Biopython code that builds the backbone (N, CA, C, O; Angstrom):
import numpy as np
from Bio.PDB.StructureBuilder import StructureBuilder

atoms = [
    (1, "MET", "N", (132.141, 200.460, 4.614)),
    (1, "MET", "CA", (132.356, 201.015, 5.895)),
    (1, "MET", "C", (130.926, 201.377, 6.420)),
    (1, "MET", "O", (130.101, 201.945, 5.703)),
    (2, "THR", "N", (130.745, 201.101, 7.397)),
    (2, "THR", "CA", (129.549, 201.323, 7.916)),
    (2, "THR", "C", (129.661, 202.901, 8.527)),
    (2, "THR", "O", (130.733, 203.495, 8.639)),
    (3, "ASP", "N", (128.556, 203.372, 8.840)),
    (3, "ASP", "CA", (128.189, 204.940, 9.004)),
    (3, "ASP", "C", (128.961, 205.018, 10.616)),
    (3, "ASP", "O", (129.050, 204.149, 11.483)),
    (4, "ILE", "N", (129.427, 206.354, 10.585)),
    (4, "ILE", "CA", (130.012, 206.722, 11.806)),
    (4, "ILE", "C", (129.407, 208.002, 12.327)),
    (4, "ILE", "O", (129.555, 208.980, 11.595)),
    (5, "LYS", "N", (128.724, 208.182, 13.507)),
    (5, "LYS", "CA", (128.301, 209.311, 13.711)),
    (5, "LYS", "C", (128.880, 209.671, 15.107)),
    (5, "LYS", "O", (128.984, 208.758, 15.927)),
    (6, "LEU", "N", (129.197, 210.707, 15.383)),
    (6, "LEU", "CA", (129.781, 211.612, 16.685)),
    (6, "LEU", "C", (128.385, 211.576, 17.502)),
    (6, "LEU", "O", (127.359, 212.004, 16.974)),
    (7, "GLU", "N", (128.391, 211.071, 18.750)),
    (7, "GLU", "CA", (127.141, 211.294, 19.544)),
    (7, "GLU", "C", (127.582, 212.052, 20.797)),
    (7, "GLU", "O", (126.800, 212.946, 21.121)),
    (8, "LEU", "N", (128.622, 211.903, 21.547)),
    (8, "LEU", "CA", (128.713, 212.514, 23.057)),
    (8, "LEU", "C", (130.233, 212.948, 23.003)),
    (8, "LEU", "O", (131.022, 212.235, 22.382)),
    (9, "VAL", "N", (130.609, 213.953, 23.557)),
    (9, "VAL", "CA", (131.714, 214.540, 23.782)),
    (9, "VAL", "C", (132.026, 215.005, 25.355)),
    (9, "VAL", "O", (131.381, 215.984, 25.728)),
    (10, "ALA", "N", (132.750, 214.535, 26.113)),
    (10, "ALA", "CA", (133.116, 214.949, 27.493)),
    (10, "ALA", "C", (133.653, 215.990, 27.639)),
    (10, "ALA", "O", (134.773, 215.989, 27.128)),
    (11, "VAL", "N", (133.320, 217.105, 28.211)),
    (11, "VAL", "CA", (133.992, 218.214, 28.601)),
    (11, "VAL", "C", (134.266, 218.648, 29.914)),
    (11, "VAL", "O", (133.345, 219.217, 30.500)),
    (12, "PRO", "N", (135.496, 218.475, 30.583)),
    (12, "PRO", "CA", (135.529, 218.505, 31.910)),
    (12, "PRO", "C", (135.493, 219.874, 32.351)),
    (12, "PRO", "O", (136.159, 220.745, 31.792)),
    (13, "VAL", "N", (134.671, 220.116, 33.423)),
    (13, "VAL", "CA", (134.288, 221.415, 34.166)),
    (13, "VAL", "C", (134.683, 221.428, 35.598)),
    (13, "VAL", "O", (134.868, 220.368, 36.196)),
    (14, "THR", "N", (134.843, 222.792, 36.275)),
    (14, "THR", "CA", (135.127, 222.465, 37.513)),
    (14, "THR", "C", (133.768, 222.765, 38.580)),
    (14, "THR", "O", (133.664, 222.270, 39.702)),
    (15, "ASP", "N", (132.892, 223.583, 38.015)),
    (15, "ASP", "CA", (131.619, 223.727, 38.621)),
    (15, "ASP", "C", (130.465, 223.129, 37.576)),
    (15, "ASP", "O", (130.196, 223.699, 36.519)),
    (16, "VAL", "N", (129.960, 222.168, 37.925)),
    (16, "VAL", "CA", (128.869, 221.587, 37.000)),
    (16, "VAL", "C", (127.610, 222.414, 36.864)),
    (16, "VAL", "O", (127.114, 222.613, 35.755)),
    (17, "ASP", "N", (127.185, 222.807, 37.770)),
    (17, "ASP", "CA", (126.092, 223.874, 37.756)),
    (17, "ASP", "C", (126.250, 225.082, 37.099)),
    (17, "ASP", "O", (125.405, 225.567, 36.348)),
    (18, "ARG", "N", (127.539, 225.673, 37.426)),
    (18, "ARG", "CA", (127.616, 226.943, 36.403)),
    (18, "ARG", "C", (127.808, 226.568, 35.121)),
    (18, "ARG", "O", (127.185, 227.231, 34.292)),
    (19, "ALA", "N", (128.775, 225.333, 34.556)),
    (19, "ALA", "CA", (128.742, 224.901, 33.503)),
    (19, "ALA", "C", (127.353, 224.739, 32.724)),
    (19, "ALA", "O", (127.088, 225.221, 31.622)),
    (20, "LYS", "N", (126.601, 224.029, 33.459)),
    (20, "LYS", "CA", (125.145, 223.902, 32.932)),
    (20, "LYS", "C", (124.608, 225.025, 32.556)),
    (20, "LYS", "O", (124.104, 225.088, 31.435)),
    (21, "ALA", "N", (124.607, 226.217, 33.475)),
    (21, "ALA", "CA", (123.718, 227.457, 33.251)),
    (21, "ALA", "C", (124.392, 228.017, 32.008)),
    (21, "ALA", "O", (123.676, 228.438, 31.099)),
    (22, "PHE", "N", (125.585, 228.050, 31.911)),
    (22, "PHE", "CA", (126.333, 228.500, 30.635)),
    (22, "PHE", "C", (126.117, 227.872, 29.393)),
    (22, "PHE", "O", (126.138, 228.466, 28.314)),
    (23, "TYR", "N", (125.922, 226.744, 29.539)),
    (23, "TYR", "CA", (125.474, 225.974, 27.799)),
    (23, "TYR", "C", (123.955, 226.314, 28.016)),
    (23, "TYR", "O", (123.539, 226.868, 26.999)),
    (24, "GLU", "N", (123.101, 226.202, 28.847)),
    (24, "GLU", "CA", (121.705, 226.603, 28.790)),
    (24, "GLU", "C", (121.506, 227.835, 28.356)),
    (24, "GLU", "O", (120.489, 227.939, 27.671)),
    (25, "LYS", "N", (122.349, 229.183, 28.570)),
    (25, "LYS", "CA", (122.435, 230.307, 28.078)),
    (25, "LYS", "C", (122.729, 230.278, 26.558)),
    (25, "LYS", "O", (122.235, 231.137, 25.827)),
    (26, "LEU", "N", (123.406, 229.449, 26.151)),
    (26, "LEU", "CA", (123.886, 229.276, 24.798)),
    (26, "LEU", "C", (122.635, 228.492, 23.964)),
    (26, "LEU", "O", (122.731, 228.351, 22.745)),
    (27, "GLY", "N", (121.607, 228.055, 24.611)),
    (27, "GLY", "CA", (120.591, 227.363, 24.006)),
    (27, "GLY", "C", (120.627, 226.268, 23.944)),
    (27, "GLY", "O", (119.695, 225.790, 23.296)),
    (28, "PHE", "N", (121.567, 225.335, 24.486)),
    (28, "PHE", "CA", (121.609, 224.141, 24.579)),
    (28, "PHE", "C", (120.451, 223.664, 25.566)),
    (28, "PHE", "O", (119.995, 224.354, 26.478)),
    (29, "ASN", "N", (119.960, 222.078, 25.159)),
    (29, "ASN", "CA", (119.203, 221.618, 25.974)),
    (29, "ASN", "C", (119.569, 220.655, 27.073)),
    (29, "ASN", "O", (120.246, 219.715, 26.657)),
    (30, "ALA", "N", (119.293, 220.632, 28.418)),
    (30, "ALA", "CA", (119.586, 219.669, 29.045)),
    (30, "ALA", "C", (118.868, 218.405, 29.231)),
    (30, "ALA", "O", (117.969, 218.248, 30.057)),
    (31, "ASN", "N", (119.345, 217.428, 28.350)),
    (31, "ASN", "CA", (118.462, 216.281, 28.382)),
    (31, "ASN", "C", (118.773, 215.332, 29.507)),
    (31, "ASN", "O", (117.887, 214.479, 29.567)),
    (32, "HIS", "N", (119.550, 215.191, 30.269)),
    (32, "HIS", "CA", (119.724, 214.362, 31.303)),
    (32, "HIS", "C", (120.962, 215.223, 32.359)),
    (32, "HIS", "O", (121.959, 215.876, 32.051)),
    (33, "ASP", "N", (120.385, 214.884, 33.636)),
    (33, "ASP", "CA", (120.923, 215.643, 34.721)),
    (33, "ASP", "C", (120.687, 214.429, 35.792)),
    (33, "ASP", "O", (119.589, 214.263, 36.323)),
    (34, "VAL", "N", (121.679, 213.699, 36.028)),
    (34, "VAL", "CA", (121.584, 212.319, 36.931)),
    (34, "VAL", "C", (122.946, 212.567, 37.769)),
    (34, "VAL", "O", (123.992, 213.017, 37.301)),
    (35, "THR", "N", (122.717, 212.189, 39.075)),
    (35, "THR", "CA", (123.472, 212.187, 40.209)),
    (35, "THR", "C", (123.587, 210.590, 40.445)),
    (35, "THR", "O", (122.755, 210.065, 41.185)),
    (36, "VAL", "N", (124.553, 209.832, 39.865)),
    (36, "VAL", "CA", (124.509, 208.444, 40.374)),
    (36, "VAL", "C", (125.260, 208.045, 41.540)),
    (36, "VAL", "O", (125.098, 206.951, 42.081)),
    (37, "SER", "N", (126.033, 208.869, 41.910)),
    (37, "SER", "CA", (126.519, 208.569, 43.521)),
    (37, "SER", "C", (127.116, 210.268, 43.790)),
    (37, "SER", "O", (127.110, 211.255, 43.054)),
    (38, "GLU", "N", (127.596, 210.049, 45.156)),
    (38, "GLU", "CA", (128.466, 211.064, 45.516)),
    (38, "GLU", "C", (129.459, 211.707, 44.784)),
    (38, "GLU", "O", (129.620, 212.928, 44.776)),
    (39, "ASP", "N", (130.421, 210.534, 43.897)),
    (39, "ASP", "CA", (131.334, 210.758, 42.956)),
    (39, "ASP", "C", (131.029, 210.985, 41.440)),
    (39, "ASP", "O", (131.868, 211.407, 40.644)),
    (40, "ILE", "N", (129.754, 210.664, 41.128)),
    (40, "ILE", "CA", (129.614, 210.805, 39.800)),
    (40, "ILE", "C", (128.061, 211.223, 39.508)),
    (40, "ILE", "O", (127.016, 210.687, 39.879)),
    (41, "ARG", "N", (128.307, 212.423, 38.675)),
    (41, "ARG", "CA", (127.147, 213.299, 38.411)),
    (41, "ARG", "C", (127.154, 213.345, 36.722)),
    (41, "ARG", "O", (128.218, 213.571, 36.144)),
    (42, "PHE", "N", (126.047, 213.145, 36.047)),
    (42, "PHE", "CA", (126.027, 213.069, 34.445)),
    (42, "PHE", "C", (125.074, 214.124, 33.926)),
    (42, "PHE", "O", (123.856, 214.075, 34.102)),
    (43, "VAL", "N", (125.665, 215.011, 33.323)),
    (43, "VAL", "CA", (124.769, 216.015, 32.792)),
    (43, "VAL", "C", (125.285, 215.762, 31.254)),
    (43, "VAL", "O", (126.445, 215.611, 30.872)),
    (44, "GLN", "N", (123.837, 215.762, 30.339)),
    (44, "GLN", "CA", (124.107, 215.742, 28.989)),
    (44, "GLN", "C", (123.324, 216.996, 28.316)),
    (44, "GLN", "O", (122.168, 217.289, 28.623)),
    (45, "LEU", "N", (124.044, 217.644, 27.430)),
    (45, "LEU", "CA", (123.421, 218.937, 26.793)),
    (45, "LEU", "C", (123.626, 218.790, 25.405)),
    (45, "LEU", "O", (124.664, 218.352, 24.909)),
    (46, "THR", "N", (122.484, 219.211, 24.692)),
    (46, "THR", "CA", (122.643, 219.131, 23.083)),
    (46, "THR", "C", (122.045, 220.461, 22.492)),
    (46, "THR", "O", (121.081, 221.120, 22.880)),
    (47, "PRO", "N", (122.839, 220.641, 21.516)),
    (47, "PRO", "CA", (122.434, 222.182, 20.889)),
    (47, "PRO", "C", (121.327, 222.011, 19.971)),
    (47, "PRO", "O", (121.288, 221.038, 19.218)),
    (48, "PRO", "N", (120.506, 222.823, 19.986)),
    (48, "PRO", "CA", (119.002, 222.625, 19.274)),
    (48, "PRO", "C", (119.314, 222.007, 17.619)),
    (48, "PRO", "O", (119.950, 222.611, 16.755)),
    (49, "GLY", "N", (118.818, 220.956, 17.510)),
    (49, "GLY", "CA", (119.036, 220.384, 15.815)),
    (49, "GLY", "C", (120.198, 219.573, 15.776)),
    (49, "GLY", "O", (120.477, 218.975, 14.738)),
    (50, "SER", "N", (120.913, 219.483, 16.795)),
    (50, "SER", "CA", (122.169, 218.665, 16.612)),
    (50, "SER", "C", (122.027, 217.009, 17.386)),
    (50, "SER", "O", (121.572, 216.674, 18.481)),
    (51, "ALA", "N", (122.669, 216.174, 16.201)),
    (51, "ALA", "CA", (123.009, 214.863, 16.705)),
    (51, "ALA", "C", (123.884, 214.468, 17.798)),
    (51, "ALA", "O", (123.876, 213.417, 18.440)),
    (52, "CYS", "N", (124.671, 215.525, 17.907)),
    (52, "CYS", "CA", (125.744, 215.277, 18.959)),
    (52, "CYS", "C", (125.615, 216.112, 20.036)),
    (52, "CYS", "O", (125.124, 217.229, 19.868)),
    (53, "SER", "N", (126.093, 215.633, 21.456)),
    (53, "SER", "CA", (125.656, 216.131, 22.598)),
    (53, "SER", "C", (127.299, 216.532, 23.329)),
    (53, "SER", "O", (128.359, 216.331, 22.737)),
    (54, "ILE", "N", (127.203, 217.018, 24.463)),
    (54, "ILE", "CA", (128.329, 217.230, 25.276)),
    (54, "ILE", "C", (127.924, 216.774, 26.619)),
    (54, "ILE", "O", (126.740, 216.973, 26.893)),
    (55, "ALA", "N", (128.697, 216.174, 27.563)),
    (55, "ALA", "CA", (128.594, 215.732, 28.680)),
    (55, "ALA", "C", (129.448, 216.786, 29.508)),
    (55, "ALA", "O", (130.477, 217.291, 29.058)),
    (56, "ILE", "N", (128.913, 217.074, 30.780)),
    (56, "ILE", "CA", (129.664, 217.542, 31.738)),
    (56, "ILE", "C", (129.159, 216.854, 33.115)),
    (56, "ILE", "O", (128.067, 216.309, 33.279)),
    (57, "GLY", "N", (130.348, 217.024, 34.207)),
    (57, "GLY", "CA", (129.782, 216.580, 35.243)),
    (57, "GLY", "C", (130.961, 216.142, 35.937)),
    (57, "GLY", "O", (132.111, 216.495, 35.674)),
    (58, "LYS", "N", (130.508, 215.146, 37.073)),
    (58, "LYS", "CA", (131.667, 215.110, 38.186)),
    (58, "LYS", "C", (132.095, 213.301, 37.914)),
    (58, "LYS", "O", (131.263, 212.395, 37.959)),
    (59, "GLY", "N", (133.405, 213.143, 37.668)),
    (59, "GLY", "CA", (133.641, 211.818, 37.544)),
    (59, "GLY", "C", (133.519, 210.854, 36.428)),
    (59, "GLY", "O", (133.320, 209.640, 36.424)),
    (60, "LEU", "N", (133.734, 211.941, 35.241)),
    (60, "LEU", "CA", (133.060, 211.448, 34.028)),
    (60, "LEU", "C", (134.401, 211.328, 33.056)),
    (60, "LEU", "O", (134.372, 210.865, 31.915)),
    (61, "THR", "N", (135.491, 211.798, 33.680)),
    (61, "THR", "CA", (136.588, 211.996, 32.560)),
    (61, "THR", "C", (137.855, 212.219, 33.532)),
    (61, "THR", "O", (137.831, 212.722, 34.656)),
    (62, "ARG", "N", (138.931, 211.737, 32.845)),
    (62, "ARG", "CA", (140.088, 212.042, 33.608)),
    (62, "ARG", "C", (140.875, 213.380, 33.332)),
    (62, "ARG", "O", (141.733, 213.883, 34.057)),
    (63, "MET", "N", (140.404, 213.836, 32.150)),
    (63, "MET", "CA", (141.092, 215.185, 31.714)),
    (63, "MET", "C", (140.660, 216.070, 32.676)),
    (63, "MET", "O", (139.530, 216.052, 33.164)),
    (64, "THR", "N", (141.737, 217.020, 33.022)),
    (64, "THR", "CA", (141.707, 218.157, 33.677)),
    (64, "THR", "C", (140.543, 219.355, 33.094)),
    (64, "THR", "O", (140.414, 219.692, 31.917)),
    (65, "PRO", "N", (139.846, 219.817, 34.141)),
    (65, "PRO", "CA", (138.954, 220.992, 33.727)),
    (65, "PRO", "C", (139.858, 222.213, 32.690)),
    (65, "PRO", "O", (141.024, 222.378, 33.047)),
    (66, "GLY", "N", (139.531, 222.796, 31.832)),
    (66, "GLY", "CA", (140.194, 223.558, 30.695)),
    (66, "GLY", "C", (141.086, 222.795, 29.822)),
    (66, "GLY", "O", (141.665, 223.414, 28.929)),
    (67, "ALA", "N", (141.278, 221.533, 29.954)),
    (67, "ALA", "CA", (141.935, 220.907, 28.812)),
    (67, "ALA", "C", (141.401, 220.773, 27.586)),
    (67, "ALA", "O", (142.122, 220.570, 26.609)),
    (68, "LEU", "N", (140.013, 220.876, 27.491)),
    (68, "LEU", "CA", (139.317, 220.997, 26.137)),
    (68, "LEU", "C", (139.130, 222.510, 26.223)),
    (68, "LEU", "O", (138.312, 223.150, 26.884)),
    (69, "ASP", "N", (140.251, 222.996, 25.248)),
    (69, "ASP", "CA", (140.043, 224.575, 25.067)),
    (69, "ASP", "C", (139.171, 225.338, 24.108)),
    (69, "ASP", "O", (139.069, 226.565, 24.129)),
    (70, "ASN", "N", (138.460, 224.431, 23.146)),
    (70, "ASN", "CA", (137.823, 225.063, 22.026)),
    (70, "ASN", "C", (136.911, 224.008, 21.698)),
    (70, "ASN", "O", (137.157, 222.812, 21.855)),
    (71, "MET", "N", (135.715, 224.549, 21.179)),
    (71, "MET", "CA", (134.375, 223.641, 20.552)),
    (71, "MET", "C", (134.086, 224.547, 19.188)),
    (71, "MET", "O", (134.076, 225.777, 19.201)),
    (72, "GLN", "N", (133.876, 223.812, 18.127)),
    (72, "GLN", "CA", (133.393, 224.375, 16.956)),
    (72, "GLN", "C", (131.894, 223.835, 16.644)),
    (72, "GLN", "O", (131.580, 222.649, 16.736)),
    (73, "VAL", "N", (131.121, 224.759, 16.307)),
    (73, "VAL", "CA", (129.637, 224.748, 16.030)),
    (73, "VAL", "C", (129.228, 225.214, 14.534)),
    (73, "VAL", "O", (129.635, 226.254, 14.017)),
    (74, "VAL", "N", (128.460, 224.389, 13.992)),
    (74, "VAL", "CA", (127.961, 225.043, 12.744)),
    (74, "VAL", "C", (126.750, 225.725, 12.855)),
    (74, "VAL", "O", (125.883, 225.249, 13.588)),
    (75, "VAL", "N", (126.497, 227.012, 12.101)),
    (75, "VAL", "CA", (125.385, 227.758, 12.216)),
    (75, "VAL", "C", (125.103, 228.050, 10.665)),
    (75, "VAL", "O", (125.956, 228.179, 9.786)),
    (76, "THR", "N", (123.488, 228.135, 10.511)),
    (76, "THR", "CA", (123.170, 228.574, 9.074)),
    (76, "THR", "C", (123.356, 230.124, 8.765)),
    (76, "THR", "O", (123.485, 230.629, 7.650)),
    (77, "ASP", "N", (123.341, 230.777, 10.017)),
    (77, "ASP", "CA", (123.864, 232.537, 9.754)),
    (77, "ASP", "C", (124.470, 232.913, 10.932)),
    (77, "ASP", "O", (123.881, 233.018, 12.007)),
    (78, "ILE", "N", (125.834, 233.151, 10.710)),
    (78, "ILE", "CA", (126.666, 233.425, 11.673)),
    (78, "ILE", "C", (126.136, 234.689, 12.164)),
    (78, "ILE", "O", (126.014, 234.828, 13.381)),
    (79, "GLU", "N", (125.773, 235.721, 11.293)),
    (79, "GLU", "CA", (125.312, 237.373, 11.961)),
    (79, "GLU", "C", (124.165, 236.960, 12.775)),
    (79, "GLU", "O", (124.059, 237.541, 13.855)),
    (80, "GLU", "N", (123.375, 236.168, 12.510)),
    (80, "GLU", "CA", (122.099, 235.999, 13.377)),
    (80, "GLU", "C", (122.319, 235.130, 14.668)),
    (80, "GLU", "O", (121.577, 235.254, 15.643)),
    (81, "ALA", "N", (123.404, 234.216, 14.633)),
    (81, "ALA", "CA", (123.618, 233.583, 15.481)),
    (81, "ALA", "C", (124.601, 234.579, 16.677)),
    (81, "ALA", "O", (124.398, 234.490, 17.888)),
    (82, "TYR", "N", (125.409, 235.281, 16.217)),
    (82, "TYR", "CA", (125.970, 236.404, 16.816)),
    (82, "TYR", "C", (125.310, 237.322, 17.676)),
    (82, "TYR", "O", (125.680, 237.641, 18.806)),
    (83, "GLU", "N", (124.134, 237.797, 16.959)),
    (83, "GLU", "CA", (123.352, 238.552, 17.596)),
    (83, "GLU", "C", (122.413, 238.025, 18.446)),
    (83, "GLU", "O", (122.049, 238.690, 19.416)),
    (84, "ASP", "N", (121.876, 236.720, 18.194)),
    (84, "ASP", "CA", (121.432, 235.744, 19.071)),
    (84, "ASP", "C", (122.107, 235.676, 20.575)),
    (84, "ASP", "O", (121.521, 235.884, 21.638)),
    (85, "LEU", "N", (123.462, 235.339, 20.389)),
    (85, "LEU", "CA", (124.265, 234.909, 21.664)),
    (85, "LEU", "C", (124.255, 236.216, 22.500)),
    (85, "LEU", "O", (123.985, 236.277, 23.700)),
    (86, "ARG", "N", (124.587, 237.247, 21.695)),
    (86, "ARG", "CA", (124.712, 238.720, 22.369)),
    (86, "ARG", "C", (123.609, 239.022, 23.243)),
    (86, "ARG", "O", (123.709, 239.323, 24.432)),
    (87, "GLY", "N", (122.463, 238.914, 22.515)),
    (87, "GLY", "CA", (120.982, 239.159, 23.183)),
    (87, "GLY", "C", (120.724, 238.256, 24.431)),
    (87, "GLY", "O", (119.856, 238.578, 25.242)),
    (88, "ARG", "N", (121.503, 237.081, 24.594)),
    (88, "ARG", "CA", (121.314, 236.175, 25.723)),
    (88, "ARG", "C", (122.281, 236.720, 26.683)),
    (88, "ARG", "O", (122.306, 236.138, 27.767)),
    (89, "GLY", "N", (123.054, 237.670, 26.531)),
    (89, "GLY", "CA", (124.007, 238.114, 27.505)),
    (89, "GLY", "C", (125.241, 237.135, 27.547)),
    (89, "GLY", "O", (125.847, 236.983, 28.608)),
    (90, "VAL", "N", (125.614, 236.474, 26.409)),
    (90, "VAL", "CA", (126.567, 235.917, 26.207)),
    (90, "VAL", "C", (127.874, 236.491, 25.697)),
    (90, "VAL", "O", (127.788, 236.871, 24.529)),
    (91, "GLU", "N", (129.183, 236.670, 26.319)),
    (91, "GLU", "CA", (130.315, 237.168, 26.074)),
    (91, "GLU", "C", (130.920, 236.537, 24.654)),
    (91, "GLU", "O", (131.376, 235.395, 24.595)),
    (92, "VAL", "N", (130.864, 237.343, 23.649)),
    (92, "VAL", "CA", (131.390, 236.753, 22.303)),
    (92, "VAL", "C", (132.503, 237.846, 21.761)),
    (92, "VAL", "O", (132.586, 239.003, 22.173)),
    (93, "THR", "N", (133.320, 237.257, 20.777)),
    (93, "THR", "CA", (134.213, 238.199, 20.051)),
    (93, "THR", "C", (133.769, 238.427, 18.846)),
    (93, "THR", "O", (132.742, 237.852, 18.487)),
    (94, "GLU", "N", (134.370, 239.212, 18.067)),
    (94, "GLU", "CA", (133.938, 239.807, 17.003)),
    (94, "GLU", "C", (133.827, 238.562, 15.755)),
    (94, "GLU", "O", (134.685, 237.694, 15.917)),
    (95, "ILE", "N", (133.229, 238.415, 14.961)),
    (95, "ILE", "CA", (133.284, 237.510, 13.952)),
    (95, "ILE", "C", (134.228, 237.838, 13.031)),
    (95, "ILE", "O", (134.433, 238.998, 12.672)),
    (96, "GLN", "N", (135.077, 236.467, 12.447)),
    (96, "GLN", "CA", (136.465, 236.737, 11.949)),
    (96, "GLN", "C", (136.399, 235.420, 10.768)),
    (96, "GLN", "O", (136.153, 234.222, 10.914)),
    (97, "ASP", "N", (136.691, 236.130, 9.725)),
    (97, "ASP", "CA", (137.117, 235.266, 8.607)),
    (97, "ASP", "C", (138.259, 234.727, 8.514)),
    (97, "ASP", "O", (139.153, 235.528, 8.239)),
    (98, "LEU", "N", (138.585, 233.605, 8.648)),
    (98, "LEU", "CA", (139.840, 232.734, 9.091)),
    (98, "LEU", "C", (140.366, 232.030, 7.567)),
    (98, "LEU", "O", (139.482, 231.799, 6.741)),
    (99, "PRO", "N", (141.351, 231.803, 7.326)),
    (99, "PRO", "CA", (141.711, 230.999, 6.149)),
    (99, "PRO", "C", (141.453, 229.826, 5.843)),
    (99, "PRO", "O", (141.696, 229.367, 4.727)),
    (100, "TRP", "N", (140.891, 229.135, 6.847)),
    (100, "TRP", "CA", (140.694, 227.647, 6.946)),
    (100, "TRP", "C", (139.017, 227.638, 6.627)),
    (100, "TRP", "O", (138.382, 226.633, 6.308)),
    (101, "GLY", "N", (138.496, 228.925, 6.783)),
    (101, "GLY", "CA", (137.083, 228.624, 6.614)),
    (101, "GLY", "C", (136.181, 229.063, 7.785)),
    (101, "GLY", "O", (134.968, 228.855, 7.742)),
]
sb = StructureBuilder()
sb.init_structure("model")
sb.init_model(0)
sb.init_chain("A")
sb.init_seg("    ")
for serial, (resi, resn, name, xyz) in enumerate(atoms, 1):
    if name == "N":
        sb.init_residue(resn, " ", resi, " ")
    sb.init_atom(name, np.array(xyz, "f"), 0.0, 1.0, " ", f" {name:<3s}", serial, name[0])
structure = sb.get_structure()
């Protein structure tokens, strides 16, 4: 079987600029921000060191905003990542150790 790598996940949002600012606050890099037409805007954001990006925008998916209600990321040091996000002013919940890892 050939290698399969995840490249891009569409995340439906209501306010593209607000969502872009939020993900940039998390440390994601805005790789592309292109308005194709009045009905289509494509914004690609990638976490540092990740091969997979998210796409937000207008006219990209039929999913309703809020339909994608969680996203999981991998970090090398959870306490450091937690403190970094808090330092950026991101609202985060306490770190939890869940049964599935």
